[in-house]
Each structure stands twice: as structure tokens, then as C-alpha cells.
N, CA, C, O and CB atoms as a CASP TS submission, in Angstrom:
PFRMAT TS
TARGET T0000
AUTHOR 0000-0000-0000
METHOD Language model
MODEL 1
PARENT N/A
ATOM      1  N   UNK     1      41.086 -40.517  43.523  1.00  0.00           N
ATOM      2  CA  UNK     1      40.980 -41.735  43.607  1.00  0.00           C
ATOM      3  C   UNK     1      42.058 -42.125  44.661  1.00  0.00           C
ATOM      4  O   UNK     1      43.053 -41.399  44.693  1.00  0.00           O
ATOM      5  CB  UNK     1      41.066 -42.333  42.296  1.00  0.00           C
ATOM      6  N   UNK     2      42.004 -43.047  45.425  1.00  0.00           N
ATOM      7  CA  UNK     2      43.472 -43.535  46.711  1.00  0.00           C
ATOM      8  C   UNK     2      43.744 -44.832  45.671  1.00  0.00           C
ATOM      9  O   UNK     2      43.112 -45.510  44.861  1.00  0.00           O
ATOM     10  CB  UNK     2      42.892 -44.206  49.036  1.00  0.00           C
ATOM     11  N   UNK     3      45.074 -44.730  46.216  1.00  0.00           N
ATOM     12  CA  UNK     3      45.673 -46.025  45.726  1.00  0.00           C
ATOM     13  C   UNK     3      45.517 -47.417  46.821  1.00  0.00           C
ATOM     14  O   UNK     3      45.958 -47.625  47.951  1.00  0.00           O
ATOM     15  CB  UNK     3      47.320 -45.670  45.460  1.00  0.00           C
ATOM     16  N   UNK     4      44.746 -48.151  45.965  1.00  0.00           N
ATOM     17  CA  UNK     4      44.663 -49.351  46.770  1.00  0.00           C
ATOM     18  C   UNK     4      45.892 -50.628  46.536  1.00  0.00           C
ATOM     19  O   UNK     4      46.744 -50.472  45.661  1.00  0.00           O
ATOM     20  CB  UNK     4      43.188 -49.908  46.433  1.00  0.00           C
ATOM     21  N   UNK     5      45.877 -51.770  47.329  1.00  0.00           N
ATOM     22  CA  UNK     5      46.444 -52.506  46.990  1.00  0.00           C
ATOM     23  C   UNK     5      45.953 -54.070  47.877  1.00  0.00           C
ATOM     24  O   UNK     5      45.254 -53.950  48.883  1.00  0.00           O
ATOM     25  CB  UNK     5      47.722 -51.883  47.044  1.00  0.00           C
ATOM     26  N   UNK     6      46.373 -55.436  47.415  1.00  0.00           N
ATOM     27  CA  UNK     6      45.965 -56.665  47.585  1.00  0.00           C
ATOM     28  C   UNK     6      45.308 -56.460  49.189  1.00  0.00           C
ATOM     29  O   UNK     6      44.155 -56.625  49.590  1.00  0.00           O
ATOM     30  CB  UNK     6      47.258 -57.791  47.333  1.00  0.00           C
ATOM     31  N   UNK     7      46.499 -56.050  49.880  1.00  0.00           N
ATOM     32  CA  UNK     7      46.181 -56.193  51.447  1.00  0.00           C
ATOM     33  C   UNK     7      45.414 -55.373  52.040  1.00  0.00           C
ATOM     34  O   UNK     7      44.920 -55.708  53.116  1.00  0.00           O
ATOM     35  CB  UNK     7      47.213 -56.128  52.233  1.00  0.00           C
ATOM     36  N   UNK     8      45.159 -54.217  51.525  1.00  0.00           N
ATOM     37  CA  UNK     8      43.850 -53.476  51.879  1.00  0.00           C
ATOM     38  C   UNK     8      42.813 -53.543  51.476  1.00  0.00           C
ATOM     39  O   UNK     8      41.805 -53.049  51.981  1.00  0.00           O
ATOM     40  CB  UNK     8      43.827 -52.498  51.797  1.00  0.00           C
ATOM     41  N   UNK     9      42.909 -54.295  50.302  1.00  0.00           N
ATOM     42  CA  UNK     9      41.341 -54.646  49.741  1.00  0.00           C
ATOM     43  C   UNK     9      40.452 -55.829  50.267  1.00  0.00           C
ATOM     44  O   UNK     9      39.223 -55.889  50.255  1.00  0.00           O
ATOM     45  CB  UNK     9      41.425 -54.978  48.238  1.00  0.00           C
ATOM     46  N   UNK    10      41.644 -57.060  50.884  1.00  0.00           N
ATOM     47  CA  UNK    10      41.619 -58.205  51.641  1.00  0.00           C
ATOM     48  C   UNK    10      41.107 -58.119  53.022  1.00  0.00           C
ATOM     49  O   UNK    10      40.221 -58.767  53.580  1.00  0.00           O
ATOM     50  CB  UNK    10      42.841 -58.695  51.667  1.00  0.00           C
ATOM     51  N   UNK    11      41.954 -57.062  53.491  1.00  0.00           N
ATOM     52  CA  UNK    11      41.471 -56.729  54.798  1.00  0.00           C
ATOM     53  C   UNK    11      40.024 -56.012  55.019  1.00  0.00           C
ATOM     54  O   UNK    11      39.334 -56.538  55.893  1.00  0.00           O
ATOM     55  CB  UNK    11      42.482 -55.887  55.340  1.00  0.00           C
ATOM     56  N   UNK    12      39.480 -54.903  54.359  1.00  0.00           N
ATOM     57  CA  UNK    12      38.469 -54.365  54.345  1.00  0.00           C
ATOM     58  C   UNK    12      37.138 -55.673  53.864  1.00  0.00           C
ATOM     59  O   UNK    12      36.074 -55.675  54.482  1.00  0.00           O
ATOM     60  CB  UNK    12      38.776 -53.078  53.409  1.00  0.00           C
ATOM     61  N   UNK    13      37.363 -56.557  52.882  1.00  0.00           N
ATOM     62  CA  UNK    13      36.637 -57.738  52.757  1.00  0.00           C
ATOM     63  C   UNK    13      36.113 -58.665  53.917  1.00  0.00           C
ATOM     64  O   UNK    13      35.040 -59.155  54.270  1.00  0.00           O
ATOM     65  CB  UNK    13      37.373 -58.437  52.026  1.00  0.00           C
ATOM     66  N   UNK    14      37.462 -58.653  54.337  1.00  0.00           N
ATOM     67  CA  UNK    14      37.321 -59.420  55.790  1.00  0.00           C
ATOM     68  C   UNK    14      36.457 -58.989  56.695  1.00  0.00           C
ATOM     69  O   UNK    14      35.628 -59.749  57.196  1.00  0.00           O
ATOM     70  CB  UNK    14      38.478 -59.431  56.548  1.00  0.00           C
ATOM     71  N   UNK    15      36.552 -57.722  57.006  1.00  0.00           N
ATOM     72  CA  UNK    15      36.091 -56.905  58.055  1.00  0.00           C
ATOM     73  C   UNK    15      34.322 -56.739  57.814  1.00  0.00           C
ATOM     74  O   UNK    15      33.469 -56.816  58.698  1.00  0.00           O
ATOM     75  CB  UNK    15      37.001 -55.385  57.982  1.00  0.00           C
ATOM     76  N   UNK    16      34.055 -56.443  56.037  1.00  0.00           N
ATOM     77  CA  UNK    16      32.814 -56.390  55.809  1.00  0.00           C
ATOM     78  C   UNK    16      32.341 -57.991  55.621  1.00  0.00           C
ATOM     79  O   UNK    16      31.546 -58.367  56.483  1.00  0.00           O
ATOM     80  CB  UNK    16      32.584 -55.421  54.607  1.00  0.00           C
ATOM     81  N   UNK    17      32.580 -58.615  54.987  1.00  0.00           N
ATOM     82  CA  UNK    17      32.120 -60.014  54.735  1.00  0.00           C
ATOM     83  C   UNK    17      32.568 -60.911  55.181  1.00  0.00           C
ATOM     84  O   UNK    17      32.550 -61.775  54.304  1.00  0.00           O
ATOM     85  CB  UNK    17      32.113 -60.379  53.745  1.00  0.00           C
ATOM     86  N   UNK    18      33.225 -61.493  56.534  1.00  0.00           N
ATOM     87  CA  UNK    18      33.922 -62.659  57.073  1.00  0.00           C
ATOM     88  C   UNK    18      33.660 -64.171  56.302  1.00  0.00           C
ATOM     89  O   UNK    18      34.410 -65.102  56.009  1.00  0.00           O
ATOM     90  CB  UNK    18      33.460 -62.735  58.589  1.00  0.00           C
ATOM     91  N   UNK    19      32.423 -63.954  56.158  1.00  0.00           N
ATOM     92  CA  UNK    19      31.936 -64.971  56.167  1.00  0.00           C
ATOM     93  C   UNK    19      31.510 -65.777  54.774  1.00  0.00           C
ATOM     94  O   UNK    19      31.151 -66.948  54.648  1.00  0.00           O
ATOM     95  CB  UNK    19      31.060 -64.716  56.950  1.00  0.00           C
ATOM     96  N   UNK    20      31.702 -64.587  53.627  1.00  0.00           N
ATOM     97  CA  UNK    20      31.499 -64.787  52.440  1.00  0.00           C
ATOM     98  C   UNK    20      32.684 -65.936  51.947  1.00  0.00           C
ATOM     99  O   UNK    20      33.711 -66.088  52.608  1.00  0.00           O
ATOM    100  CB  UNK    20      31.481 -63.400  51.759  1.00  0.00           C
ATOM    101  N   UNK    21      32.409 -66.705  50.725  1.00  0.00           N
ATOM    102  CA  UNK    21      33.745 -67.262  50.078  1.00  0.00           C
ATOM    103  C   UNK    21      34.374 -66.311  49.468  1.00  0.00           C
ATOM    104  O   UNK    21      33.740 -65.508  48.783  1.00  0.00           O
ATOM    105  CB  UNK    21      33.607 -68.331  49.095  1.00  0.00           C
ATOM    106  N   UNK    22      35.806 -66.222  49.614  1.00  0.00           N
ATOM    107  CA  UNK    22      36.742 -65.699  49.365  1.00  0.00           C
ATOM    108  C   UNK    22      37.570 -66.421  47.888  1.00  0.00           C
ATOM    109  O   UNK    22      37.880 -65.837  46.849  1.00  0.00           O
ATOM    110  CB  UNK    22      37.380 -65.697  50.667  1.00  0.00           C
ATOM    111  N   UNK    23      37.738 -67.650  48.204  1.00  0.00           N
ATOM    112  CA  UNK    23      38.308 -68.905  47.324  1.00  0.00           C
ATOM    113  C   UNK    23      37.710 -70.033  46.820  1.00  0.00           C
ATOM    114  O   UNK    23      37.456 -70.957  47.593  1.00  0.00           O
ATOM    115  CB  UNK    23      39.164 -69.482  47.909  1.00  0.00           C
ATOM    116  N   UNK    24      37.457 -70.108  45.713  1.00  0.00           N
ATOM    117  CA  UNK    24      36.941 -71.853  45.450  1.00  0.00           C
ATOM    118  C   UNK    24      37.868 -72.333  44.811  1.00  0.00           C
ATOM    119  O   UNK    24      38.394 -71.549  44.022  1.00  0.00           O
ATOM    120  CB  UNK    24      35.571 -72.250  44.560  1.00  0.00           C
ATOM    121  N   UNK    25      38.299 -73.407  44.856  1.00  0.00           N
ATOM    122  CA  UNK    25      39.204 -74.180  44.046  1.00  0.00           C
ATOM    123  C   UNK    25      38.976 -75.720  44.045  1.00  0.00           C
ATOM    124  O   UNK    25      39.739 -76.472  44.653  1.00  0.00           O
ATOM    125  CB  UNK    25      40.567 -73.895  44.500  1.00  0.00           C
ATOM    126  N   UNK    26      38.005 -76.117  43.409  1.00  0.00           N
ATOM    127  CA  UNK    26      37.647 -77.664  43.284  1.00  0.00           C
ATOM    128  C   UNK    26      36.869 -77.398  44.834  1.00  0.00           C
ATOM    129  O   UNK    26      36.080 -76.509  45.150  1.00  0.00           O
ATOM    130  CB  UNK    26      39.242 -79.067  43.131  1.00  0.00           C
ATOM    131  N   UNK    27      37.357 -78.398  45.548  1.00  0.00           N
ATOM    132  CA  UNK    27      36.653 -78.563  46.622  1.00  0.00           C
ATOM    133  C   UNK    27      37.017 -78.037  47.546  1.00  0.00           C
ATOM    134  O   UNK    27      36.584 -78.495  48.604  1.00  0.00           O
ATOM    135  CB  UNK    27      36.474 -79.548  46.912  1.00  0.00           C
ATOM    136  N   UNK    28      37.794 -77.062  47.612  1.00  0.00           N
ATOM    137  CA  UNK    28      38.313 -75.933  48.492  1.00  0.00           C
ATOM    138  C   UNK    28      37.738 -74.991  48.244  1.00  0.00           C
ATOM    139  O   UNK    28      37.693 -74.468  47.130  1.00  0.00           O
ATOM    140  CB  UNK    28      39.565 -75.582  48.461  1.00  0.00           C
ATOM    141  N   UNK    29      36.966 -74.442  49.660  1.00  0.00           N
ATOM    142  CA  UNK    29      36.244 -73.343  49.859  1.00  0.00           C
ATOM    143  C   UNK    29      36.866 -72.642  50.773  1.00  0.00           C
ATOM    144  O   UNK    29      37.148 -73.256  51.802  1.00  0.00           O
ATOM    145  CB  UNK    29      34.994 -73.554  50.170  1.00  0.00           C
ATOM    146  N   UNK    30      37.252 -71.209  50.686  1.00  0.00           N
ATOM    147  CA  UNK    30      37.871 -70.312  51.847  1.00  0.00           C
ATOM    148  C   UNK    30      37.182 -69.418  52.211  1.00  0.00           C
ATOM    149  O   UNK    30      36.958 -68.685  51.248  1.00  0.00           O
ATOM    150  CB  UNK    30      39.010 -69.687  51.627  1.00  0.00           C
ATOM    151  N   UNK    31      36.598 -68.985  53.315  1.00  0.00           N
ATOM    152  CA  UNK    31      35.867 -67.128  53.072  1.00  0.00           C
ATOM    153  C   UNK    31      36.909 -65.907  53.493  1.00  0.00           C
ATOM    154  O   UNK    31      37.936 -66.281  54.061  1.00  0.00           O
ATOM    155  CB  UNK    31      34.260 -66.765  54.354  1.00  0.00           C
ATOM    156  N   UNK    32      36.831 -65.232  53.387  1.00  0.00           N
ATOM    157  CA  UNK    32      37.666 -63.785  53.755  1.00  0.00           C
ATOM    158  C   UNK    32      38.561 -63.822  54.843  1.00  0.00           C
ATOM    159  O   UNK    32      39.699 -63.363  54.945  1.00  0.00           O
ATOM    160  CB  UNK    32      36.731 -62.606  54.148  1.00  0.00           C
ATOM    161  N   UNK    33      37.669 -64.611  55.850  1.00  0.00           N
ATOM    162  CA  UNK    33      38.353 -64.578  56.992  1.00  0.00           C
ATOM    163  C   UNK    33      39.117 -65.104  57.400  1.00  0.00           C
ATOM    164  O   UNK    33      40.007 -64.675  58.135  1.00  0.00           O
ATOM    165  CB  UNK    33      37.971 -64.621  57.645  1.00  0.00           C
ATOM    166  N   UNK    34      38.903 -66.471  56.907  1.00  0.00           N
ATOM    167  CA  UNK    34      40.210 -67.225  56.256  1.00  0.00           C
ATOM    168  C   UNK    34      41.263 -66.893  55.932  1.00  0.00           C
ATOM    169  O   UNK    34      42.250 -66.982  56.662  1.00  0.00           O
ATOM    170  CB  UNK    34      40.114 -67.679  55.346  1.00  0.00           C
ATOM    171  N   UNK    35      41.267 -66.403  54.667  1.00  0.00           N
ATOM    172  CA  UNK    35      41.981 -65.970  53.804  1.00  0.00           C
ATOM    173  C   UNK    35      43.101 -64.654  54.255  1.00  0.00           C
ATOM    174  O   UNK    35      44.213 -64.343  53.828  1.00  0.00           O
ATOM    175  CB  UNK    35      41.006 -65.685  52.806  1.00  0.00           C
ATOM    176  N   UNK    36      42.268 -64.119  55.249  1.00  0.00           N
ATOM    177  CA  UNK    36      42.938 -62.768  56.190  1.00  0.00           C
ATOM    178  C   UNK    36      43.796 -63.690  56.922  1.00  0.00           C
ATOM    179  O   UNK    36      44.957 -63.773  56.520  1.00  0.00           O
ATOM    180  CB  UNK    36      41.773 -61.688  57.365  1.00  0.00           C
ATOM    181  N   UNK    37      43.492 -64.303  57.786  1.00  0.00           N
ATOM    182  CA  UNK    37      43.979 -65.238  58.948  1.00  0.00           C
ATOM    183  C   UNK    37      45.223 -65.572  58.174  1.00  0.00           C
ATOM    184  O   UNK    37      46.250 -64.960  58.465  1.00  0.00           O
ATOM    185  CB  UNK    37      42.935 -66.650  59.445  1.00  0.00           C
ATOM    186  N   UNK    38      45.254 -66.782  56.896  1.00  0.00           N
ATOM    187  CA  UNK    38      46.484 -67.179  56.656  1.00  0.00           C
ATOM    188  C   UNK    38      47.021 -65.870  55.891  1.00  0.00           C
ATOM    189  O   UNK    38      48.175 -66.191  56.173  1.00  0.00           O
ATOM    190  CB  UNK    38      46.533 -68.584  55.870  1.00  0.00           C
ATOM    191  N   UNK    39      47.182 -64.767  55.225  1.00  0.00           N
ATOM    192  CA  UNK    39      48.010 -63.856  55.003  1.00  0.00           C
ATOM    193  C   UNK    39      48.568 -63.331  56.006  1.00  0.00           C
ATOM    194  O   UNK    39      49.716 -62.943  55.789  1.00  0.00           O
ATOM    195  CB  UNK    39      47.579 -63.067  54.375  1.00  0.00           C
ATOM    196  N   UNK    40      47.960 -63.090  57.583  1.00  0.00           N
ATOM    197  CA  UNK    40      48.561 -62.168  58.134  1.00  0.00           C
ATOM    198  C   UNK    40      49.786 -63.455  58.891  1.00  0.00           C
ATOM    199  O   UNK    40      50.886 -63.024  59.235  1.00  0.00           O
ATOM    200  CB  UNK    40      47.420 -61.076  59.147  1.00  0.00           C
ATOM    201  N   UNK    41      49.512 -64.768  59.060  1.00  0.00           N
ATOM    202  CA  UNK    41      50.531 -65.872  59.517  1.00  0.00           C
ATOM    203  C   UNK    41      51.618 -65.967  58.598  1.00  0.00           C
ATOM    204  O   UNK    41      52.751 -66.152  59.043  1.00  0.00           O
ATOM    205  CB  UNK    41      49.907 -67.282  59.630  1.00  0.00           C
ATOM    206  N   UNK    42      51.356 -65.832  57.006  1.00  0.00           N
ATOM    207  CA  UNK    42      52.693 -65.408  56.096  1.00  0.00           C
ATOM    208  C   UNK    42      53.059 -64.255  56.639  1.00  0.00           C
ATOM    209  O   UNK    42      54.272 -64.306  56.844  1.00  0.00           O
ATOM    210  CB  UNK    42      52.508 -65.173  54.477  1.00  0.00           C
ATOM    211  N   UNK    43      52.636 -63.298  56.954  1.00  0.00           N
ATOM    212  CA  UNK    43      53.114 -61.847  57.098  1.00  0.00           C
ATOM    213  C   UNK    43      53.858 -61.652  58.534  1.00  0.00           C
ATOM    214  O   UNK    43      54.827 -60.895  58.583  1.00  0.00           O
ATOM    215  CB  UNK    43      51.786 -60.790  56.977  1.00  0.00           C
ATOM    216  N   UNK    44      53.424 -62.308  59.665  1.00  0.00           N
ATOM    217  CA  UNK    44      54.348 -62.603  60.432  1.00  0.00           C
ATOM    218  C   UNK    44      55.040 -63.758  60.678  1.00  0.00           C
ATOM    219  O   UNK    44      55.337 -64.010  61.846  1.00  0.00           O
ATOM    220  CB  UNK    44      54.024 -62.322  61.238  1.00  0.00           C
ATOM    221  N   UNK    45      55.479 -64.811  59.446  1.00  0.00           N
ATOM    222  CA  UNK    45      56.520 -65.242  59.640  1.00  0.00           C
ATOM    223  C   UNK    45      57.489 -64.682  59.052  1.00  0.00           C
ATOM    224  O   UNK    45      58.642 -64.900  59.424  1.00  0.00           O
ATOM    225  CB  UNK    45      56.502 -66.254  59.485  1.00  0.00           C
ATOM    226  N   UNK    46      57.240 -63.954  58.144  1.00  0.00           N
ATOM    227  CA  UNK    46      58.095 -63.474  57.025  1.00  0.00           C
ATOM    228  C   UNK    46      58.833 -61.993  58.150  1.00  0.00           C
ATOM    229  O   UNK    46      60.016 -61.666  58.060  1.00  0.00           O
ATOM    230  CB  UNK    46      56.901 -62.960  55.249  1.00  0.00           C
ATOM    231  N   UNK    47      58.038 -61.439  58.925  1.00  0.00           N
ATOM    232  CA  UNK    47      58.538 -60.435  59.900  1.00  0.00           C
ATOM    233  C   UNK    47      59.425 -60.872  60.563  1.00  0.00           C
ATOM    234  O   UNK    47      60.505 -60.292  60.670  1.00  0.00           O
ATOM    235  CB  UNK    47      57.708 -59.940  60.742  1.00  0.00           C
ATOM    236  N   UNK    48      59.048 -62.354  61.332  1.00  0.00           N
ATOM    237  CA  UNK    48      60.088 -62.723  62.351  1.00  0.00           C
ATOM    238  C   UNK    48      61.214 -63.125  61.731  1.00  0.00           C
ATOM    239  O   UNK    48      62.199 -63.236  62.462  1.00  0.00           O
ATOM    240  CB  UNK    48      59.698 -63.759  63.266  1.00  0.00           C
ATOM    241  N   UNK    49      61.375 -63.432  60.315  1.00  0.00           N
ATOM    242  CA  UNK    49      62.471 -63.475  59.745  1.00  0.00           C
ATOM    243  C   UNK    49      63.411 -62.741  59.185  1.00  0.00           C
ATOM    244  O   UNK    49      64.429 -63.086  58.585  1.00  0.00           O
ATOM    245  CB  UNK    49      62.328 -63.943  59.231  1.00  0.00           C
ATOM    246  N   UNK    50      62.852 -61.368  59.507  1.00  0.00           N
ATOM    247  CA  UNK    50      63.994 -60.264  59.017  1.00  0.00           C
ATOM    248  C   UNK    50      63.684 -59.702  57.786  1.00  0.00           C
ATOM    249  O   UNK    50      64.496 -59.011  57.171  1.00  0.00           O
ATOM    250  CB  UNK    50      65.441 -60.848  58.830  1.00  0.00           C
ATOM    251  N   UNK    51      62.117 -60.048  57.221  1.00  0.00           N
ATOM    252  CA  UNK    51      61.488 -59.284  55.918  1.00  0.00           C
ATOM    253  C   UNK    51      61.110 -58.346  56.256  1.00  0.00           C
ATOM    254  O   UNK    51      60.662 -58.220  57.396  1.00  0.00           O
ATOM    255  CB  UNK    51      60.473 -59.768  55.171  1.00  0.00           C
ATOM    256  N   UNK    52      61.164 -57.208  55.258  1.00  0.00           N
ATOM    257  CA  UNK    52      60.756 -55.729  55.583  1.00  0.00           C
ATOM    258  C   UNK    52      59.826 -55.454  54.283  1.00  0.00           C
ATOM    259  O   UNK    52      59.979 -56.009  53.194  1.00  0.00           O
ATOM    260  CB  UNK    52      62.201 -54.551  55.735  1.00  0.00           C
ATOM    261  N   UNK    53      58.986 -54.642  54.552  1.00  0.00           N
ATOM    262  CA  UNK    53      58.308 -53.727  53.281  1.00  0.00           C
ATOM    263  C   UNK    53      59.485 -53.915  52.205  1.00  0.00           C
ATOM    264  O   UNK    53      60.658 -53.882  52.576  1.00  0.00           O
ATOM    265  CB  UNK    53      58.000 -51.808  53.693  1.00  0.00           C
ATOM    266  N   UNK    54      59.106 -54.131  50.751  1.00  0.00           N
ATOM    267  CA  UNK    54      60.261 -53.544  49.908  1.00  0.00           C
ATOM    268  C   UNK    54      61.316 -55.116  49.490  1.00  0.00           C
ATOM    269  O   UNK    54      61.744 -55.435  48.381  1.00  0.00           O
ATOM    270  CB  UNK    54      61.262 -52.122  51.074  1.00  0.00           C
ATOM    271  N   UNK    55      61.439 -55.633  50.425  1.00  0.00           N
ATOM    272  CA  UNK    55      62.206 -56.742  50.143  1.00  0.00           C
ATOM    273  C   UNK    55      61.207 -57.806  49.082  1.00  0.00           C
ATOM    274  O   UNK    55      60.008 -57.993  49.291  1.00  0.00           O
ATOM    275  CB  UNK    55      62.672 -57.435  51.679  1.00  0.00           C
ATOM    276  N   UNK    56      61.881 -58.350  48.082  1.00  0.00           N
ATOM    277  CA  UNK    56      61.226 -59.424  47.126  1.00  0.00           C
ATOM    278  C   UNK    56      61.231 -60.590  47.589  1.00  0.00           C
ATOM    279  O   UNK    56      62.426 -60.885  47.612  1.00  0.00           O
ATOM    280  CB  UNK    56      61.790 -59.578  45.884  1.00  0.00           C
ATOM    281  N   UNK    57      60.610 -61.504  48.001  1.00  0.00           N
ATOM    282  CA  UNK    57      60.297 -62.607  48.195  1.00  0.00           C
ATOM    283  C   UNK    57      59.549 -63.446  47.465  1.00  0.00           C
ATOM    284  O   UNK    57      58.444 -63.186  46.987  1.00  0.00           O
ATOM    285  CB  UNK    57      59.958 -62.563  49.028  1.00  0.00           C
ATOM    286  N   UNK    58      60.307 -64.727  47.350  1.00  0.00           N
ATOM    287  CA  UNK    58      59.706 -65.705  46.101  1.00  0.00           C
ATOM    288  C   UNK    58      58.396 -66.616  46.626  1.00  0.00           C
ATOM    289  O   UNK    58      58.415 -66.696  47.854  1.00  0.00           O
ATOM    290  CB  UNK    58      61.036 -66.906  45.535  1.00  0.00           C
ATOM    291  N   UNK    59      57.518 -67.165  46.153  1.00  0.00           N
ATOM    292  CA  UNK    59      56.520 -68.034  46.770  1.00  0.00           C
ATOM    293  C   UNK    59      56.825 -69.046  45.773  1.00  0.00           C
ATOM    294  O   UNK    59      57.463 -68.881  44.733  1.00  0.00           O
ATOM    295  CB  UNK    59      54.919 -67.511  46.916  1.00  0.00           C
ATOM    296  N   UNK    60      56.055 -70.592  46.411  1.00  0.00           N
ATOM    297  CA  UNK    60      56.153 -71.547  45.911  1.00  0.00           C
ATOM    298  C   UNK    60      54.571 -72.135  46.243  1.00  0.00           C
ATOM    299  O   UNK    60      54.091 -71.989  47.367  1.00  0.00           O
ATOM    300  CB  UNK    60      57.421 -72.213  46.361  1.00  0.00           C
ATOM    301  N   UNK    61      54.008 -72.645  45.417  1.00  0.00           N
ATOM    302  CA  UNK    61      52.326 -73.449  45.558  1.00  0.00           C
ATOM    303  C   UNK    61      52.496 -74.754  45.216  1.00  0.00           C
ATOM    304  O   UNK    61      53.456 -75.151  44.557  1.00  0.00           O
ATOM    305  CB  UNK    61      51.012 -72.879  44.466  1.00  0.00           C
ATOM    306  N   UNK    62      51.532 -75.510  45.664  1.00  0.00           N
ATOM    307  CA  UNK    62      51.133 -76.919  44.783  1.00  0.00           C
ATOM    308  C   UNK    62      50.330 -76.829  44.260  1.00  0.00           C
ATOM    309  O   UNK    62      49.413 -76.171  44.751  1.00  0.00           O
ATOM    310  CB  UNK    62      50.864 -78.059  45.246  1.00  0.00           C
ATOM    311  N   UNK    63      50.154 -77.458  42.872  1.00  0.00           N
ATOM    312  CA  UNK    63      49.248 -77.156  42.126  1.00  0.00           C
ATOM    313  C   UNK    63      48.374 -78.056  42.404  1.00  0.00           C
ATOM    314  O   UNK    63      48.896 -79.170  42.448  1.00  0.00           O
ATOM    315  CB  UNK    63      49.549 -77.023  40.923  1.00  0.00           C
ATOM    316  N   UNK    64      47.382 -78.056  42.589  1.00  0.00           N
ATOM    317  CA  UNK    64      45.899 -79.000  43.506  1.00  0.00           C
ATOM    318  C   UNK    64      45.865 -80.093  41.944  1.00  0.00           C
ATOM    319  O   UNK    64      46.300 -79.978  40.798  1.00  0.00           O
ATOM    320  CB  UNK    64      43.632 -77.577  43.945  1.00  0.00           C
ATOM    321  N   UNK    65      45.044 -81.197  42.762  1.00  0.00           N
ATOM    322  CA  UNK    65      45.008 -82.364  41.667  1.00  0.00           C
ATOM    323  C   UNK    65      43.953 -82.195  40.293  1.00  0.00           C
ATOM    324  O   UNK    65      44.082 -82.578  39.130  1.00  0.00           O
ATOM    325  CB  UNK    65      44.516 -83.763  42.510  1.00  0.00           C
ATOM    326  N   UNK    66      43.018 -81.551  40.894  1.00  0.00           N
ATOM    327  CA  UNK    66      42.212 -81.161  39.667  1.00  0.00           C
ATOM    328  C   UNK    66      42.517 -79.872  38.584  1.00  0.00           C
ATOM    329  O   UNK    66      41.719 -79.491  37.727  1.00  0.00           O
ATOM    330  CB  UNK    66      40.915 -80.910  40.230  1.00  0.00           C
ATOM    331  N   UNK    67      43.688 -79.378  38.805  1.00  0.00           N
ATOM    332  CA  UNK    67      44.196 -78.562  38.095  1.00  0.00           C
ATOM    333  C   UNK    67      45.288 -78.848  37.670  1.00  0.00           C
ATOM    334  O   UNK    67      46.284 -78.962  38.385  1.00  0.00           O
ATOM    335  CB  UNK    67      44.214 -77.617  38.524  1.00  0.00           C
ATOM    336  N   UNK    68      45.253 -79.067  35.976  1.00  0.00           N
ATOM    337  CA  UNK    68      46.591 -79.910  35.157  1.00  0.00           C
ATOM    338  C   UNK    68      47.666 -78.941  34.600  1.00  0.00           C
ATOM    339  O   UNK    68      48.650 -79.385  34.008  1.00  0.00           O
ATOM    340  CB  UNK    68      46.033 -80.834  33.710  1.00  0.00           C
TER
END
């Protein structure tokens, strides 16, 4: 069995099922294509800022109003 990571699973799902819903949170619905595009934007931004594989990065998000 080969080792899989979230990145490779997401890319494969975006390739095979680009228009299927990947994320549903309240009224927000994102396809695998949209999630893959957003992940690539974040990866490119981190690379531009000098972040390399293995570096630790903190993430922060906003809690949606429908999630107490």
C-alpha cells in the first residue's frame, strides 16, 4: 500500500470528480475543483513567502455563524 497524503487525495479527486461537492458547510458548497484551486493559491502564496516543505505554518479561520 502506498502512502497517501491530503494533497494527493485532493488532486486525484479534483481530476476525477471536478464538479462534485467536496465541502458543504451551511449554505456554502464547494466543488473539488474549487477546493483544489484554493489549496493551490495558498500553496503558491506560501512558496512566494519562502515557506518550504517541512516548515511549520499556523492556520487561522473564521467560524461561520451557523457553527456555534
